[in-house]
N, C-alpha and C positions, 0 to 999 in steps of 0.2 A: 503494499497499500504505498510507505512510504517515497518507493519509485516511484509512483503515479505522482507523487505531492509534483515532484522535484521536475521531471518532465514539463509536470505544467507550470510551473513557475517557469523554467527555458525558453518554455515556448513564450510563454505573457509576454518575456523581455523580448525576445527575438522580435514579432509583431505586437512591440507596443504604442510605435505609428500606427497602424493600423485599427487597432483596437481604442488607442487615445482617440484618433480619428470617429470612429463610431458611437461611443461613446459622447462624445462633443454634439455628435447630429442626435444621439436617443438622450440625452439631458442637455441644452442647449446653458442650465442656469448653472453657472463657476461654483456654486456652496451646493449644491444639490449633488452632483457629479463627484465632488472631491467625496462626500455623504455614503455614493453607492462606492466607489474607492475602498473606503472608509471600512466596513460592512464588510467587502470580500476580503480584504486582508487578512482584519478580526476572526473570521470565520476560518481564516486559512488557519491564523495562529492556534484557536481552538483548537481545530482539529487538533496539528500538533503537539500542544499543552495535553491535551486527554491521552492521545499515543505515547507519550513520555512515559503521563502518571500510568498508564498500565504497563505498560514493559516495569517500571521501576518497582511494581506493588510485588 
């Protein structure tokens, strides 16, 4: 599962310009766009933290 997260992060880094354009078109409001990105990042961090907690339990 962790390798899937790493691949998704690499794909997001490689395609960050097209993804930025899609997000800009979807959410023209800058504050709303940053809120959506923050939610996505928080979800990734939460999943990684839960996986670490389960491994170390």
